[in-house]
All heavy atoms as TSV, in Angstrom:
chain	resi	resn	atom	element	x	y	z
A	1	MET	N	N	116.363	111.913	117.782
A	1	MET	CA	C	115.010	111.506	117.692
A	1	MET	C	C	114.956	110.107	116.932
A	1	MET	O	O	115.839	109.398	116.984
A	1	MET	CB	C	114.153	112.560	117.007
A	1	MET	CG	C	114.095	113.851	117.748
A	1	MET	SD	S	112.839	113.989	119.020
A	1	MET	CE	C	113.478	115.209	120.032
A	2	GLY	N	N	113.805	109.777	116.205
A	2	GLY	CA	C	113.681	108.585	115.580
A	2	GLY	C	C	114.406	108.529	114.216
A	2	GLY	O	O	114.500	109.507	113.507
A	3	SER	N	N	114.864	107.336	113.911
A	3	SER	CA	C	115.538	107.158	112.633
A	3	SER	C	C	114.456	107.054	111.562
A	3	SER	O	O	113.260	106.731	111.857
A	3	SER	CB	C	116.429	105.867	112.629
A	3	SER	OG	O	115.605	104.756	112.767
A	4	ALA	N	N	114.953	107.179	110.308
A	4	ALA	CA	C	113.941	106.995	109.230
A	4	ALA	C	C	113.245	105.626	109.293
A	4	ALA	O	O	112.036	105.450	108.950
A	4	ALA	CB	C	114.671	107.220	107.918
A	5	GLU	N	N	114.155	104.573	109.556
A	5	GLU	CA	C	113.552	103.193	109.682
A	5	GLU	C	C	112.613	103.062	110.828
A	5	GLU	O	O	111.503	102.477	110.526
A	5	GLU	CB	C	114.720	102.244	109.797
A	5	GLU	CG	C	115.620	102.061	108.643
A	5	GLU	CD	C	116.795	103.184	108.777
A	5	GLU	OE1	O	117.006	103.784	109.825
A	5	GLU	OE2	O	117.349	103.412	107.704
A	6	GLU	N	N	112.867	103.744	111.815
A	6	GLU	CA	C	111.876	103.687	112.971
A	6	GLU	C	C	110.621	104.329	112.688
A	6	GLU	O	O	109.500	103.896	112.929
A	6	GLU	CB	C	112.575	104.349	114.200
A	6	GLU	CG	C	111.820	104.202	115.487
A	6	GLU	CD	C	112.627	104.916	116.682
A	6	GLU	OE1	O	113.573	105.725	116.467
A	6	GLU	OE2	O	112.167	104.581	117.819
A	7	LYS	N	N	110.635	105.565	111.935
A	7	LYS	CA	C	109.492	106.258	111.581
A	7	LYS	C	C	108.674	105.383	110.562
A	7	LYS	O	O	107.448	105.386	110.550
A	7	LYS	CB	C	109.855	107.594	111.026
A	7	LYS	CG	C	110.329	108.570	112.078
A	7	LYS	CD	C	109.244	108.837	113.150
A	7	LYS	CE	C	108.276	109.963	112.627
A	7	LYS	NZ	N	107.467	110.479	113.786
A	8	ASP	N	N	109.388	104.718	109.593
A	8	ASP	CA	C	108.642	104.004	108.553
A	8	ASP	C	C	107.934	102.893	109.207
A	8	ASP	O	O	106.830	102.637	108.894
A	8	ASP	CB	C	109.706	103.471	107.596
A	8	ASP	CG	C	110.252	104.496	106.638
A	8	ASP	OD1	O	109.640	105.583	106.481
A	8	ASP	OD2	O	111.260	104.182	105.932
A	9	ALA	N	N	108.535	102.140	110.118
A	9	ALA	CA	C	107.979	101.081	110.899
A	9	ALA	C	C	106.803	101.542	111.655
A	9	ALA	O	O	105.743	100.868	111.694
A	9	ALA	CB	C	108.956	100.397	111.865
A	10	LEU	N	N	106.863	102.741	112.369
A	10	LEU	CA	C	105.722	103.337	113.094
A	10	LEU	C	C	104.579	103.617	112.067
A	10	LEU	O	O	103.359	103.200	112.546
A	10	LEU	CB	C	106.311	104.591	113.726
A	10	LEU	CG	C	105.330	105.193	114.743
A	10	LEU	CD1	C	105.154	104.179	115.880
A	10	LEU	CD2	C	106.043	106.535	115.374
A	11	TYR	N	N	104.799	104.110	110.960
A	11	TYR	CA	C	103.739	104.512	110.096
A	11	TYR	C	C	103.137	103.237	109.387
A	11	TYR	O	O	102.041	103.239	108.778
A	11	TYR	CB	C	104.096	105.540	109.131
A	11	TYR	CG	C	103.867	106.863	109.667
A	11	TYR	CD1	C	104.892	107.541	110.384
A	11	TYR	CD2	C	102.737	107.626	109.472
A	11	TYR	CE1	C	104.658	108.806	110.907
A	11	TYR	CE2	C	102.405	108.864	110.046
A	11	TYR	CZ	C	103.455	109.493	110.728
A	11	TYR	OH	O	103.226	110.623	111.230
A	12	ALA	N	N	103.914	102.133	109.381
A	12	ALA	CA	C	103.526	100.890	108.822
A	12	ALA	C	C	102.493	100.127	109.773
A	12	ALA	O	O	101.781	99.193	109.266
A	12	ALA	CB	C	104.604	100.001	108.352
A	13	LEU	N	N	102.531	100.489	111.006
A	13	LEU	CA	C	101.612	99.755	111.963
A	13	LEU	C	C	100.178	99.897	111.616
A	13	LEU	O	O	99.677	100.984	111.263
A	13	LEU	CB	C	101.904	100.338	113.374
A	13	LEU	CG	C	103.072	99.906	114.182
A	13	LEU	CD1	C	103.133	100.732	115.529
A	13	LEU	CD2	C	103.077	98.418	114.419
A	14	ASP	N	N	99.502	98.880	111.756
A	14	ASP	CA	C	97.974	98.926	111.603
A	14	ASP	C	C	97.430	99.404	112.983
A	14	ASP	O	O	97.538	98.708	113.985
A	14	ASP	CB	C	97.392	97.522	111.390
A	14	ASP	CG	C	95.918	97.502	111.254
A	14	ASP	OD1	O	95.250	98.562	111.268
A	14	ASP	OD2	O	95.381	96.394	111.225
A	15	ILE	N	N	96.848	100.555	112.959
A	15	ILE	CA	C	96.283	101.146	114.115
A	15	ILE	C	C	94.827	101.299	114.187
A	15	ILE	O	O	94.175	102.077	114.837
A	15	ILE	CB	C	96.908	102.537	114.459
A	15	ILE	CG1	C	96.586	103.590	113.433
A	15	ILE	CG2	C	98.484	102.371	114.730
A	15	ILE	CD1	C	96.889	104.948	113.817
A	16	SER	N	N	94.111	100.440	113.348
A	16	SER	CA	C	92.673	100.543	113.124
A	16	SER	C	C	91.901	100.219	114.410
A	16	SER	O	O	90.848	100.592	114.552
A	16	SER	CB	C	92.274	99.630	111.983
A	16	SER	OG	O	92.644	98.306	112.206
A	17	ASP	N	N	92.517	99.378	115.426
A	17	ASP	CA	C	91.886	98.985	116.517
A	17	ASP	C	C	92.295	99.725	117.753
A	17	ASP	O	O	91.993	99.234	118.944
A	17	ASP	CB	C	92.016	97.439	116.646
A	17	ASP	CG	C	91.290	96.733	115.698
A	17	ASP	OD1	O	90.320	97.167	115.144
A	17	ASP	OD2	O	91.621	95.612	115.365
A	18	VAL	N	N	93.193	100.822	117.554
A	18	VAL	CA	C	93.544	101.441	118.811
A	18	VAL	C	C	92.530	102.199	119.502
A	18	VAL	O	O	91.581	102.543	118.972
A	18	VAL	CB	C	94.823	102.428	118.548
A	18	VAL	CG1	C	95.993	101.806	117.967
A	18	VAL	CG2	C	94.238	103.621	117.683
A	19	GLU	N	N	92.760	102.449	120.797
A	19	GLU	CA	C	91.692	103.188	121.686
A	19	GLU	C	C	92.227	104.626	121.736
A	19	GLU	O	O	93.275	104.904	122.228
A	19	GLU	CB	C	91.695	102.534	123.000
A	19	GLU	CG	C	90.731	103.192	123.957
A	19	GLU	CD	C	90.617	102.639	125.272
A	19	GLU	OE1	O	90.836	101.375	125.404
A	19	GLU	OE2	O	90.301	103.314	126.190
A	20	TRP	N	N	91.409	105.531	121.179
A	20	TRP	CA	C	91.664	106.969	121.150
A	20	TRP	C	C	91.239	107.622	122.509
A	20	TRP	O	O	90.069	107.262	122.965
A	20	TRP	CB	C	91.090	107.584	119.982
A	20	TRP	CG	C	91.772	107.155	118.704
A	20	TRP	CD1	C	91.256	106.144	117.784
A	20	TRP	CD2	C	92.876	107.790	118.145
A	20	TRP	NE1	N	92.111	106.162	116.792
A	20	TRP	CE2	C	93.155	107.036	116.894
A	20	TRP	CE3	C	93.753	108.646	118.543
A	20	TRP	CZ2	C	94.231	107.287	116.136
A	20	TRP	CZ3	C	95.012	108.883	117.660
A	20	TRP	CH2	C	95.134	108.131	116.623
A	21	GLN	N	N	92.031	108.526	122.963
A	21	GLN	CA	C	91.791	109.126	124.241
A	21	GLN	C	C	91.749	110.702	124.029
A	21	GLN	O	O	92.667	111.192	123.362
A	21	GLN	CB	C	92.711	108.728	125.332
A	21	GLN	CG	C	92.742	107.212	125.624
A	21	GLN	CD	C	93.922	107.000	126.526
A	21	GLN	OE1	O	94.843	107.685	126.674
A	21	GLN	NE2	N	93.917	105.786	127.103
A	22	GLY	N	N	90.843	111.334	124.618
A	22	GLY	CA	C	90.788	112.765	124.682
A	22	GLY	C	C	91.108	113.245	126.033
A	22	GLY	O	O	91.213	112.369	127.098
A	23	ALA	N	N	91.172	114.594	126.358
A	23	ALA	CA	C	91.487	115.064	127.599
A	23	ALA	C	C	90.289	114.655	128.518
A	23	ALA	O	O	89.105	114.563	128.081
A	23	ALA	CB	C	91.636	116.615	127.555
A	24	PRO	N	N	90.515	114.508	129.743
A	24	PRO	CA	C	89.472	114.194	130.747
A	24	PRO	C	C	88.401	115.308	130.655
A	24	PRO	O	O	88.816	116.488	130.459
A	24	PRO	CB	C	90.229	114.157	132.075
A	24	PRO	CG	C	91.618	113.865	131.803
A	24	PRO	CD	C	91.861	114.501	130.516
A	25	GLY	N	N	87.167	114.911	130.709
A	25	GLY	CA	C	86.140	115.843	130.742
A	25	GLY	C	C	85.537	116.220	129.394
A	25	GLY	O	O	84.730	116.959	129.284
A	26	THR	N	N	86.226	115.658	128.281
A	26	THR	CA	C	85.763	115.924	126.967
A	26	THR	C	C	85.129	114.669	126.477
A	26	THR	O	O	85.204	113.595	126.923
A	26	THR	CB	C	86.905	116.274	126.018
A	26	THR	OG1	O	87.927	115.154	125.863
A	26	THR	CG2	C	87.662	117.435	126.467
A	27	SER	N	N	84.298	114.911	125.383
A	27	SER	CA	C	83.605	113.687	124.827
A	27	SER	C	C	83.961	113.565	123.269
A	27	SER	O	O	84.330	114.453	122.654
A	27	SER	CB	C	82.051	113.799	125.017
A	27	SER	OG	O	81.550	114.977	124.234
A	28	ALA	N	N	83.790	112.301	122.828
A	28	ALA	CA	C	84.180	112.051	121.485
A	28	ALA	C	C	83.442	112.826	120.523
A	28	ALA	O	O	83.843	113.083	119.332
A	28	ALA	CB	C	83.931	110.451	121.121
A	29	ASP	N	N	82.280	113.440	120.769
A	29	ASP	CA	C	81.550	114.186	119.820
A	29	ASP	C	C	81.749	115.705	119.695
A	29	ASP	O	O	81.244	116.466	119.130
A	29	ASP	CB	C	80.025	114.010	120.081
A	29	ASP	CG	C	79.579	114.498	121.379
A	29	ASP	OD1	O	80.395	114.708	122.300
A	29	ASP	OD2	O	78.322	114.670	121.549
A	30	GLU	N	N	82.926	116.125	120.486
A	30	GLU	CA	C	83.288	117.585	120.446
A	30	GLU	C	C	84.661	117.608	119.887
A	30	GLU	O	O	85.426	116.688	119.758
A	30	GLU	CB	C	83.265	118.075	121.881
A	30	GLU	CG	C	84.206	117.540	122.914
A	30	GLU	CD	C	84.036	118.106	124.258
A	30	GLU	OE1	O	84.474	119.328	124.370
A	30	GLU	OE2	O	83.503	117.450	125.119
A	31	GLU	N	N	85.008	118.825	119.512
A	31	GLU	CA	C	86.415	119.171	118.959
A	31	GLU	C	C	87.403	118.927	120.011
A	31	GLU	O	O	87.222	119.578	121.067
A	31	GLU	CB	C	86.370	120.519	118.478
A	31	GLU	CG	C	87.766	120.934	117.893
A	31	GLU	CD	C	87.838	122.300	117.258
A	31	GLU	OE1	O	86.779	123.042	117.351
A	31	GLU	OE2	O	88.840	122.689	116.796
A	32	ARG	N	N	88.467	118.045	119.829
A	32	ARG	CA	C	89.542	117.809	120.604
A	32	ARG	C	C	90.606	117.146	120.029
A	32	ARG	O	O	90.511	116.605	118.900
A	32	ARG	CB	C	88.858	116.931	121.843
A	32	ARG	CG	C	88.487	115.634	121.392
A	32	ARG	CD	C	87.927	114.723	122.523
A	32	ARG	NE	N	87.809	113.425	122.213
A	32	ARG	CZ	C	87.557	112.335	123.041
A	32	ARG	NH1	N	87.436	112.644	124.445
A	32	ARG	NH2	N	87.411	111.058	122.687
A	33	VAL	N	N	91.785	117.174	120.705
A	33	VAL	CA	C	92.953	116.390	120.259
A	33	VAL	C	C	92.746	115.049	121.022
A	33	VAL	O	O	92.456	115.044	122.123
A	33	VAL	CB	C	94.199	117.132	120.710
A	33	VAL	CG1	C	95.341	116.208	120.392
A	33	VAL	CG2	C	94.389	118.376	120.067
A	34	GLU	N	N	93.093	114.009	120.199
A	34	GLU	CA	C	93.007	112.606	120.678
A	34	GLU	C	C	94.397	111.964	120.503
A	34	GLU	O	O	95.053	112.169	119.441
A	34	GLU	CB	C	91.955	111.841	119.952
A	34	GLU	CG	C	90.571	112.349	120.063
A	34	GLU	CD	C	89.442	111.705	119.323
A	34	GLU	OE1	O	89.764	111.363	118.110
A	34	GLU	OE2	O	88.368	111.614	119.821
A	35	ILE	N	N	94.751	111.035	121.455
A	35	ILE	CA	C	95.961	110.437	121.356
A	35	ILE	C	C	95.627	108.817	121.514
A	35	ILE	O	O	94.636	108.516	122.156
A	35	ILE	CB	C	97.061	110.742	122.350
A	35	ILE	CG1	C	96.699	110.582	123.786
A	35	ILE	CG2	C	97.390	112.221	122.120
A	35	ILE	CD1	C	97.800	110.616	124.747
A	36	ALA	N	N	96.607	108.060	120.997
A	36	ALA	CA	C	96.460	106.541	121.207
A	36	ALA	C	C	97.952	106.061	121.611
A	36	ALA	O	O	98.824	106.544	120.887
A	36	ALA	CB	C	95.885	105.920	120.016
A	37	HIS	N	N	98.001	105.208	122.509
A	37	HIS	CA	C	99.276	104.649	122.866
A	37	HIS	C	C	99.532	103.436	121.947
A	37	HIS	O	O	98.734	102.598	121.657
A	37	HIS	CB	C	99.353	104.230	124.295
A	37	HIS	CG	C	99.123	105.391	125.199
A	37	HIS	ND1	N	100.154	106.237	125.573
A	37	HIS	CD2	C	98.056	105.869	125.868
A	37	HIS	CE1	C	99.764	107.182	126.365
A	37	HIS	NE2	N	98.493	107.045	126.475
A	38	LEU	N	N	100.828	103.513	121.345
A	38	LEU	CA	C	101.287	102.414	120.363
A	38	LEU	C	C	102.382	101.606	120.947
A	38	LEU	O	O	102.848	102.090	122.025
A	38	LEU	CB	C	101.723	103.141	119.117
A	38	LEU	CG	C	100.755	104.012	118.436
A	38	LEU	CD1	C	101.298	104.683	117.180
A	38	LEU	CD2	C	99.526	103.348	118.059
A	39	PRO	N	N	102.825	100.531	120.367
A	39	PRO	CA	C	103.805	99.688	120.843
A	39	PRO	C	C	105.078	100.411	121.088
A	39	PRO	O	O	105.401	101.426	120.356
A	39	PRO	CB	C	103.951	98.504	119.909
A	39	PRO	CG	C	102.612	98.528	119.204
A	39	PRO	CD	C	102.086	99.925	119.205
A	40	GLY	N	N	105.919	100.048	122.037
A	40	GLY	CA	C	107.198	100.694	122.223
A	40	GLY	C	C	107.215	101.977	122.658
A	40	GLY	O	O	108.201	102.755	122.716
A	41	GLY	N	N	106.131	102.449	123.365
A	41	GLY	CA	C	105.961	103.880	123.839
A	41	GLY	C	C	105.689	104.940	122.806
A	41	GLY	O	O	105.634	106.068	123.219
A	42	ALA	N	N	105.525	104.517	121.623
A	42	ALA	CA	C	105.074	105.448	120.654
A	42	ALA	C	C	103.630	105.898	120.830
A	42	ALA	O	O	102.841	105.409	121.581
A	42	ALA	CB	C	105.177	104.819	119.291
A	43	VAL	N	N	103.297	107.090	120.196
A	43	VAL	CA	C	102.016	107.653	120.226
A	43	VAL	C	C	101.561	108.126	118.991
A	43	VAL	O	O	102.274	108.634	118.114
A	43	VAL	CB	C	102.083	108.905	121.369
A	43	VAL	CG1	C	100.794	109.595	121.338
A	43	VAL	CG2	C	102.370	108.347	122.719
A	44	ALA	N	N	100.167	107.999	118.863
A	44	ALA	CA	C	99.494	108.566	117.611
A	44	ALA	C	C	98.711	109.763	118.096
A	44	ALA	O	O	98.036	109.691	119.203
A	44	ALA	CB	C	98.604	107.504	116.889
A	45	MET	N	N	98.450	110.717	117.256
A	45	MET	CA	C	97.711	111.963	117.639
A	45	MET	C	C	96.890	112.316	116.403
A	45	MET	O	O	97.379	112.358	115.233
A	45	MET	CB	C	98.695	113.013	117.958
A	45	MET	CG	C	97.924	114.407	118.499
A	45	MET	SD	S	98.975	115.804	118.652
A	45	MET	CE	C	100.123	115.188	119.831
A	46	ARG	N	N	95.645	112.758	116.728
A	46	ARG	CA	C	94.728	113.191	115.592
A	46	ARG	C	C	93.769	114.238	116.170
A	46	ARG	O	O	93.665	114.369	117.422
A	46	ARG	CB	C	94.006	112.166	115.007
A	46	ARG	CG	C	92.909	111.523	116.003
A	46	ARG	CD	C	92.147	110.346	115.356
A	46	ARG	NE	N	91.044	109.956	116.271
A	46	ARG	CZ	C	90.283	108.858	115.967
A	46	ARG	NH1	N	90.417	108.230	114.983
A	46	ARG	NH2	N	89.319	108.574	116.813
A	47	SER	N	N	93.146	115.062	115.249
A	47	SER	CA	C	92.081	115.953	115.668
A	47	SER	C	C	90.680	115.225	115.469
A	47	SER	O	O	90.538	114.402	114.543
A	47	SER	CB	C	92.071	117.123	114.802
A	47	SER	OG	O	90.972	117.743	114.973
A	48	SER	N	N	89.825	115.274	116.410
A	48	SER	CA	C	88.514	114.735	116.231
A	48	SER	C	C	87.799	115.245	115.041
A	48	SER	O	O	86.873	114.576	114.500
A	48	SER	CB	C	87.697	114.851	117.516
A	48	SER	OG	O	87.436	116.313	117.776
A	49	LEU	N	N	88.219	116.529	114.469
A	49	LEU	CA	C	87.523	116.976	113.329
A	49	LEU	C	C	88.084	116.323	112.076
A	49	LEU	O	O	87.366	116.470	111.029
A	49	LEU	CB	C	87.789	118.557	113.354
A	49	LEU	CG	C	87.180	119.273	114.469
A	49	LEU	CD1	C	87.544	120.787	114.245
A	49	LEU	CD2	C	85.713	119.099	114.494
A	50	ASP	N	N	89.248	115.673	112.119
A	50	ASP	CA	C	89.926	115.142	110.962
A	50	ASP	C	C	90.569	113.824	111.350
A	50	ASP	O	O	91.783	113.588	111.305
A	50	ASP	CB	C	90.917	116.069	110.357
A	50	ASP	CG	C	91.462	115.642	109.024
A	50	ASP	OD1	O	91.021	114.587	108.521
A	50	ASP	OD2	O	92.516	116.148	108.648
A	51	PRO	N	N	89.635	112.795	111.667
A	51	PRO	CA	C	90.267	111.597	112.343
A	51	PRO	C	C	90.967	110.672	111.375
A	51	PRO	O	O	91.784	109.851	111.793
A	51	PRO	CB	C	88.909	110.736	112.829
A	51	PRO	CG	C	87.920	111.360	111.959
A	51	PRO	CD	C	88.217	112.827	111.729
A	52	ASP	N	N	91.041	110.998	110.061
A	52	ASP	CA	C	91.749	110.231	109.060
A	52	ASP	C	C	93.295	110.768	108.971
A	52	ASP	O	O	94.061	110.027	108.453
A	52	ASP	CB	C	91.042	110.287	107.752
A	52	ASP	CG	C	89.740	109.489	107.732
A	52	ASP	OD1	O	89.640	108.654	108.456
A	52	ASP	OD2	O	88.901	109.955	106.939
A	53	THR	N	N	93.500	111.917	109.485
A	53	THR	CA	C	94.879	112.400	109.421
A	53	THR	C	C	95.519	112.107	110.879
A	53	THR	O	O	95.017	112.750	111.826
A	53	THR	CB	C	94.865	113.954	109.197
A	53	THR	OG1	O	94.304	114.176	107.884
A	53	THR	CG2	C	96.309	114.545	109.124
A	54	VAL	N	N	96.405	111.216	110.878
A	54	VAL	CA	C	97.035	110.843	112.146
A	54	VAL	C	C	98.533	111.032	112.010
A	54	VAL	O	O	99.177	110.571	111.050
A	54	VAL	CB	C	96.803	109.253	112.360
A	54	VAL	CG1	C	97.451	108.864	113.651
A	54	VAL	CG2	C	95.267	109.080	112.393
A	55	LEU	N	N	99.113	111.632	113.024
A	55	LEU	CA	C	100.503	111.915	113.250
A	55	LEU	C	C	101.008	110.757	114.199
A	55	LEU	O	O	100.251	110.462	115.113
A	55	LEU	CB	C	100.834	113.221	113.677
A	55	LEU	CG	C	100.327	114.391	112.881
A	55	LEU	CD1	C	100.711	115.740	113.579
A	55	LEU	CD2	C	100.937	114.289	111.482
A	56	ARG	N	N	102.196	110.205	113.999
A	56	ARG	CA	C	102.858	109.308	114.861
A	56	ARG	C	C	104.101	109.737	115.355
A	56	ARG	O	O	104.970	110.179	114.562
A	56	ARG	CB	C	102.861	107.904	114.113
A	56	ARG	CG	C	101.495	107.433	113.664
A	56	ARG	CD	C	101.590	106.220	112.807
A	56	ARG	NE	N	100.405	105.856	112.109
A	56	ARG	CZ	C	100.007	104.722	111.706
A	56	ARG	NH1	N	100.724	103.610	111.976
A	56	ARG	NH2	N	98.823	104.504	111.035
A	57	TYR	N	N	104.326	109.489	116.535
A	57	TYR	CA	C	105.503	109.956	117.242
A	57	TYR	C	C	106.234	108.788	117.973
A	57	TYR	O	O	105.513	107.954	118.638
A	57	TYR	CB	C	105.243	110.996	118.238
A	57	TYR	CG	C	104.605	112.240	117.609
A	57	TYR	CD1	C	103.209	112.403	117.651
A	57	TYR	CD2	C	105.416	113.194	116.993
A	57	TYR	CE1	C	102.678	113.438	117.134
A	57	TYR	CE2	C	104.795	114.296	116.435
A	57	TYR	CZ	C	103.435	114.422	116.426
A	57	TYR	OH	O	102.870	115.516	115.842
A	58	THR	N	N	107.535	108.756	117.799
A	58	THR	CA	C	108.384	107.645	118.539
A	58	THR	C	C	108.272	108.014	120.033
A	58	THR	O	O	107.897	109.156	120.360
A	58	THR	CB	C	109.833	107.600	118.116
A	58	THR	OG1	O	110.529	108.933	118.400
A	58	THR	CG2	C	109.915	107.331	116.588
A	59	GLU	N	N	108.785	107.221	120.839
A	59	GLU	CA	C	108.742	107.411	122.340
A	59	GLU	C	C	109.596	108.658	122.629
A	59	GLU	O	O	109.161	109.472	123.452
A	59	GLU	CB	C	109.138	106.198	123.099
A	59	GLU	CG	C	109.287	106.419	124.591
A	59	GLU	CD	C	109.844	105.200	125.371
A	59	GLU	OE1	O	110.573	104.412	124.750
A	59	GLU	OE2	O	109.512	105.160	126.550
A	60	ALA	N	N	110.747	108.699	121.955
A	60	ALA	CA	C	111.676	109.924	122.150
A	60	ALA	C	C	111.039	111.146	121.656
A	60	ALA	O	O	111.131	112.239	122.433
A	60	ALA	CB	C	112.983	109.640	121.524
A	61	GLU	N	N	110.345	111.190	120.592
A	61	GLU	CA	C	109.729	112.321	120.077
A	61	GLU	C	C	108.530	112.812	121.049
A	61	GLU	O	O	108.474	114.053	121.338
A	61	GLU	CB	C	109.154	112.138	118.630
A	61	GLU	CG	C	110.162	112.045	117.619
A	61	GLU	CD	C	109.585	111.621	116.254
A	61	GLU	OE1	O	108.639	110.800	116.249
A	61	GLU	OE2	O	110.141	112.052	115.270
A	62	TRP	N	N	107.842	111.871	121.437
A	62	TRP	CA	C	106.721	112.043	122.292
A	62	TRP	C	C	107.107	112.687	123.678
A	62	TRP	O	O	106.726	113.702	124.208
A	62	TRP	CB	C	105.838	110.973	122.524
A	62	TRP	CG	C	104.556	111.320	123.350
A	62	TRP	CD1	C	104.263	110.863	124.595
A	62	TRP	CD2	C	103.442	112.122	122.971
A	62	TRP	NE1	N	103.102	111.416	125.064
A	62	TRP	CE2	C	102.690	112.069	124.049
A	62	TRP	CE3	C	103.105	112.718	121.835
A	62	TRP	CZ2	C	101.362	112.840	123.953
A	62	TRP	CZ3	C	102.016	113.471	121.752
A	62	TRP	CH2	C	101.154	113.388	122.831
A	63	ARG	N	N	108.170	112.003	124.161
A	63	ARG	CA	C	108.817	112.543	125.486
A	63	ARG	C	C	109.209	113.977	125.338
A	63	ARG	O	O	109.009	114.861	126.215
A	63	ARG	CB	C	109.902	111.622	125.899
A	63	ARG	CG	C	110.466	111.975	127.281
A	63	ARG	CD	C	111.492	110.905	127.814
A	63	ARG	NE	N	111.402	109.621	127.287
A	63	ARG	CZ	C	112.285	109.000	126.469
A	63	ARG	NH1	N	113.361	109.720	126.012
A	63	ARG	NH2	N	112.163	107.747	126.118
A	64	ALA	N	N	110.027	114.316	124.251
A	64	ALA	CA	C	110.401	115.670	123.980
A	64	ALA	C	C	109.249	116.670	123.920
A	64	ALA	O	O	109.405	117.762	124.483
A	64	ALA	CB	C	111.381	115.698	122.720
A	65	PHE	N	N	108.272	116.279	123.156
A	65	PHE	CA	C	107.053	117.197	123.100
A	65	PHE	C	C	106.528	117.460	124.435
A	65	PHE	O	O	106.181	118.556	124.775
A	65	PHE	CB	C	106.014	116.464	122.163
A	65	PHE	CG	C	104.760	117.207	122.160
A	65	PHE	CD1	C	104.520	118.415	121.539
A	65	PHE	CD2	C	103.657	116.671	122.828
A	65	PHE	CE1	C	103.353	119.090	121.591
A	65	PHE	CE2	C	102.350	117.268	122.922
A	65	PHE	CZ	C	102.303	118.551	122.209
A	66	VAL	N	N	106.145	116.305	125.194
A	66	VAL	CA	C	105.610	116.504	126.474
A	66	VAL	C	C	106.434	117.456	127.466
A	66	VAL	O	O	105.929	118.380	128.126
A	66	VAL	CB	C	105.316	115.167	127.169
A	66	VAL	CG1	C	104.873	115.267	128.651
A	66	VAL	CG2	C	104.220	114.457	126.314
A	67	LEU	N	N	107.715	117.142	127.411
A	67	LEU	CA	C	108.598	118.032	128.309
A	67	LEU	C	C	108.582	119.401	127.836
A	67	LEU	O	O	108.483	120.390	128.552
A	67	LEU	CB	C	110.046	117.376	128.279
A	67	LEU	CG	C	110.230	116.059	128.972
A	67	LEU	CD1	C	111.648	115.547	128.859
A	67	LEU	CD2	C	109.933	116.203	130.443
A	68	GLY	N	N	108.497	119.649	126.536
A	68	GLY	CA	C	108.493	120.917	126.025
A	68	GLY	C	C	107.277	121.616	126.393
A	68	GLY	O	O	107.227	122.892	126.776
A	69	ALA	N	N	106.166	121.038	126.307
A	69	ALA	CA	C	104.791	121.496	126.654
A	69	ALA	C	C	104.789	121.793	128.086
A	69	ALA	O	O	104.282	122.972	128.477
A	69	ALA	CB	C	103.710	120.597	126.249
A	70	ARG	N	N	105.311	120.986	128.925
A	70	ARG	CA	C	105.397	121.276	130.406
A	70	ARG	C	C	106.224	122.468	130.612
A	70	ARG	O	O	105.959	123.234	131.578
A	70	ARG	CB	C	105.876	120.011	131.071
A	70	ARG	CG	C	104.945	118.920	131.190
A	70	ARG	CD	C	105.421	117.861	132.024
A	70	ARG	NE	N	104.544	116.672	131.873
A	70	ARG	CZ	C	104.794	115.442	132.173
A	70	ARG	NH1	N	106.066	115.205	132.488
A	70	ARG	NH2	N	103.925	114.516	132.210
A	71	ASP	N	N	107.205	122.749	129.802
A	71	ASP	CA	C	108.222	123.858	129.986
A	71	ASP	C	C	107.657	125.157	129.446
A	71	ASP	O	O	108.307	126.169	129.544
A	71	ASP	CB	C	109.492	123.399	129.507
A	71	ASP	CG	C	110.695	124.354	129.924
A	71	ASP	OD1	O	110.565	124.755	131.201
A	71	ASP	OD2	O	111.583	124.587	129.276
A	72	GLY	N	N	106.482	125.145	128.748
A	72	GLY	CA	C	106.029	126.272	128.238
A	72	GLY	C	C	106.355	126.544	126.779
A	72	GLY	O	O	106.061	127.757	126.327
A	73	GLU	N	N	107.090	125.762	126.064
A	73	GLU	CA	C	107.581	125.914	124.750
A	73	GLU	C	C	106.385	126.266	123.712
A	73	GLU	O	O	106.729	126.956	122.752
A	73	GLU	CB	C	108.303	124.773	124.196
A	73	GLU	CG	C	109.752	124.650	124.646
A	73	GLU	CD	C	110.493	123.404	123.943
A	73	GLU	OE1	O	110.235	123.214	122.796
A	73	GLU	OE2	O	111.168	122.762	124.694
A	74	PHE	N	N	105.314	125.767	124.054
A	74	PHE	CA	C	104.207	125.962	122.999
A	74	PHE	C	C	103.071	126.894	123.464
A	74	PHE	O	O	102.023	126.948	122.907
A	74	PHE	CB	C	103.616	124.525	122.770
A	74	PHE	CG	C	104.604	123.564	122.213
A	74	PHE	CD1	C	105.154	122.483	123.061
A	74	PHE	CD2	C	105.138	123.705	120.899
A	74	PHE	CE1	C	106.087	121.705	122.584
A	74	PHE	CE2	C	106.085	122.753	120.538
A	74	PHE	CZ	C	106.556	121.699	121.366
A	75	ASP	N	N	103.383	127.662	124.625
A	75	ASP	CA	C	102.415	128.509	125.074
A	75	ASP	C	C	102.196	129.675	124.083
A	75	ASP	O	O	103.176	130.137	123.471
A	75	ASP	CB	C	102.889	129.182	126.369
A	75	ASP	CG	C	102.862	128.216	127.486
A	75	ASP	OD1	O	102.395	127.003	127.396
A	75	ASP	OD2	O	103.359	128.638	128.598
A	76	LEU	N	N	100.977	130.012	123.822
A	76	LEU	CA	C	100.653	131.083	123.002
A	76	LEU	C	C	100.944	132.442	123.562
A	76	LEU	O	O	100.696	132.714	124.845
A	76	LEU	CB	C	99.141	131.170	122.504
A	76	LEU	CG	C	98.582	129.729	121.912
A	76	LEU	CD1	C	97.196	129.847	121.646
A	76	LEU	CD2	C	99.419	129.615	120.567
A	77	ARG	N	N	101.521	133.404	122.898
A	77	ARG	CA	C	101.912	134.629	123.504
A	77	ARG	C	C	100.770	135.722	123.216
A	77	ARG	O	O	100.138	135.726	122.280
A	77	ARG	CB	C	103.126	135.123	122.801
A	77	ARG	CG	C	104.234	134.027	123.074
A	77	ARG	CD	C	105.666	134.648	123.004
A	77	ARG	NE	N	106.662	133.528	122.983
A	77	ARG	CZ	C	106.996	132.786	124.006
A	77	ARG	NH1	N	106.465	132.910	125.067
A	77	ARG	NH2	N	107.969	131.899	123.821
């Protein structure tokens, strides 16, 4: 996955002007997960209920997450 330097650089990015997106059919005033695309294929993720807490993922981390989600790794039992 990402190196410590890569993660440090990712968290050092100013993302104050990014465009946050939620799932199609949702609106910004409801509870939802939002993502923003960052340089180099990285992604930021937050909850609309706590927009100040933002997680950032390298391209490799995001790709692994998406593939895992598609494969059912995170399905609730």
